[in-house]
N, C-alpha and C positions, 0 to 999 in steps of 0.2 A: 504493500500500500504506500502511496505517495505521502511523504511527511510534509504536512502543511503548517504545523505548529512547532515552536521551539520552547523547550522547558529545561530549566536548570534545577536539579534536586540537590539540596544541601544535606550532607550526611556528617554525623559526629563519629562514625566508625564505619568499618567495612562490612559489618555483620549482615546488614540488610540489602547489600548491593544486588545479590543474586536474585532473591525472590521478588524484590521490588522491580527489578528489570523485567522479570517475567510478567508481573502484573501490569506494568506500563505497556508492554507489547500486546498483552491480551485485551486490556480495557481502554487504552488510549493509543491505538496503533497509528493514529494520524500524527502523533507527536514524536519529534526527535528529542531524546532525553540525553542531556549531558549531566555528569555527576561532579559535584564539588565535595571532596571528602577531606575533612580535617579532624583526625582522631585526637588531636590535642583538645578539642572541644569537650570530648568525653573524659579525657584524662584530667582536664581541669575540674570537672565536676567531682571526680574522686578526691582531688586534692583540696578543693575549697568548699564543696558541698552544694554550691549554687553557682550560676554563671557570674563571673566577675565583670566589672565594666569593660575590661580589656577583651574578655571572651565575647561579650555582647557586641562590642565594636567590630571585632573580626567577623562575627556572624553577619552583622549588618553590611559590612563592606563586601561580602560575597554576594549579597542580594543586589547591591548597587552595581557591582561589576557585571553581574548576569544581565541586568536590564540594559546596561550599555552594550553588551554583546548581542543584543537583539532578542532576548527572551520574551515570549508571550505570557509566561507565567512562571512562578517559582513553587517549589514543593519542599517542605521541611520534614525530614525523616525523624528527627529527634524530638520526642515529646517533652523533654526537659528544657527546650528552647522556645517555649511559648512566648516568653517575654521578648526574646529576640525577634520573633515574627511580628509581634505588636510594634516594636520600635522600628523595624525595617519598613513596615507599611507606611510610615510617615516619610520615608525617604524615596520611595519608588511609586510608580504609577501603573503597575501591573499587578494582577492577582498573586497572592502568596498563600498557598494552601497548607494548612497545618494537618499533619497526618492523622492526629487523634481527635480533632474537633468533631467530625461526624459521629464517631463512636461515643464521645461524651454527650453529644446532643441526644443520641438515642438512649443512653443510660439515664439521662435526666428525665426523658419522656416516660420511660417504662418503670422506673424504680423510685422508691422513697428512701430505701436504705441500700446503698451501693457499695460493694466491695471493690477495692482497687488493688489488683495484684501487680507487684513490681519486683524486680530482681536486683536492683542497685542498692548500694549501701549508703547512698546520699539521699537527702530529702526529696520528696515528690511535690514540692511547693507549686511548681508551674502546673502540674497536672491537676492538683486539687483546686487551684484557682480557676482553671479552665472549666472543670466540672461545675463549680459553684456559679460561674458566669453563665454557663449554658442553662442551669436551673433558674437563675434569676431572669434570664431572657424570656422564660415562659411562666414567670411569676410563681415559681414552685420552690418550696422549702424541702431540702433533702438532707440526708445524713450519709456520710461515707465512712467506710472502715478500711484503713490501709492494711494490706496483707503482704508482708515482705518474705520472699524466698531468699533468705540471707545468704549472700555469697554466690548466688546462682550465676550472675553475669560473669564473675571472675572464673567460675568453673567452665563456662562456655568459652570465654575468650582466651584465658591463660592455659587451662588444662585441656581445652578443646574436647571436653567430655560432654557431648550432646546428650547422651542417654541419662547421665547423672543430673545434668541441668534440668532436663524435661521432667524427670521424676520429682525433683524438688518443687517444681511449679505445679504439676498435676496433684501432688499431695495437698497443696493448698486449695486447689479448685474442688477437689473431692470432699473437702471438709470446710465448707463456708460457715461463717458465723451465723448464729440464729437470727432469723428475721430478714436476711438479705434477699432483696428482690432480683438482683442481677449482679454479675461479676464483670468488670472491665479489665482486660489485660493490657497493661500500659506499654511494655516493650513491643515494638512492631515485629521483632524477631520471633515472637511467639506464634506468628501466623502459621508456622509449620505444624502446630498442634491442632489445626482446624478440624481434622478428621477425628480427633480424639475427644472432641468437646460436645458431641451429640448426646442427647438424652441425659444431661446432667440435672442435678436437683434444681438448679436455677439457670436462666439463660446466661451464656458466657459470650461477651462481646469482644471482637478483635478490631484493630484499627486499620491495617494496611489497605484492605480492599475498599472499604467505604471512603478512605482518604483519597485513593486514586480515582474513584468515581466522582468525588468532589472536584478533583482536578479537571476531569473531563467536563464537568458542568461549568467550571470557571473559564475554560477555553471555549465555551459555547459551541460544543461539538454535537449536542443533542438537539 
């Protein structure tokens, strides 16, 4: 298919490059995707816990450069850089799609008590703020419960032990807190668990596919 749109995706690690590339090709085949990968963005989160002003400045500079390079839209792979997306939108004139926003919007619609599963050992401030924003946008009060698979991301990235990592996450999913209406999986890399998430006690939401579909809508391809 002829590529009629240009998209730059900003990544904080290489973990999601493969499956996101497949999703882009499947769901937005009209778009030529270029990847900007800076794993120091993720490394900085481990070191400081939150994006520092310098990290946010770098993130925003990538967005500005991508627009200058002719991008029709941008895509943010890292859910921890929601503040970076918000700031960058003030500097550019093209859509900037946040991978986890559609998932959070769905979670806010269907749940009153929402579990947020994550694998990093740093705070999920950005993700929690996004969920509360999505709930506020529909005038809804919600409760969220963080569920940490402690050390799982390091198991995946440093030990490269996918089986151990996935078991740590599935153990949480199979034992949700009482009263939870749905579970949102924050890392996009958990998309590969999709086939294991059917027939669970409560609905389990994933971000990558809905995020890429939101990109398609932003490009006005429908």
